[in-house]
C-alpha positions, 0 to 999 in steps of 0.5 A, a space after each residue: 775709108 771713103 767719103 760720101 756726099 749726100 745732097 738735098 737733105 730736107 731741113 727737118 732731117 738735117 735738124 734731127 741729125 744735128 740734134 741726135 749728134 749733139 745728144 750723143 756727143 758725136 759729129 753729124 758725120 760720125 752720127 750718120 756713120 753710126 746710124 748707117 752701120 747699125 741699119 746695115 747690120 740689122 738689114 743683114 741679120 734680117 735678110 731672108 735666107 737664100 733659097 738654095 741654102 733653105 732648100 739644102 737644109 730642107 733636103 739634107 735629111 734624106 732619111 725621112 724620104 719615102 722610097 717613092 720620093 727617092 725614086 722620083 728624085 732619081 728620075 728627075 736626076 736622069 731626066 736632065 740627061 735627055 735632050 731638050 725639046 725643040 720648039 722651032 720645028 
């Protein structure tokens, strides 16, 4: 395990941490570790879904697409095979 040094903690915050640690029967270090762990877990579970995953879940059900939509997707798929336009000429 690594160590973490936090500098310049405001006095009021340090007093709150001391009080929380005392109430929970932990050291200040253990209390801060508990708080950070809980907050990081909450942030992880509340993190927005990655755009790629969301798009994949939306596009996964191709059975609901119309023939026109499938044709447009196919056209886009083949469009990438065309050379890119040159703007420096």
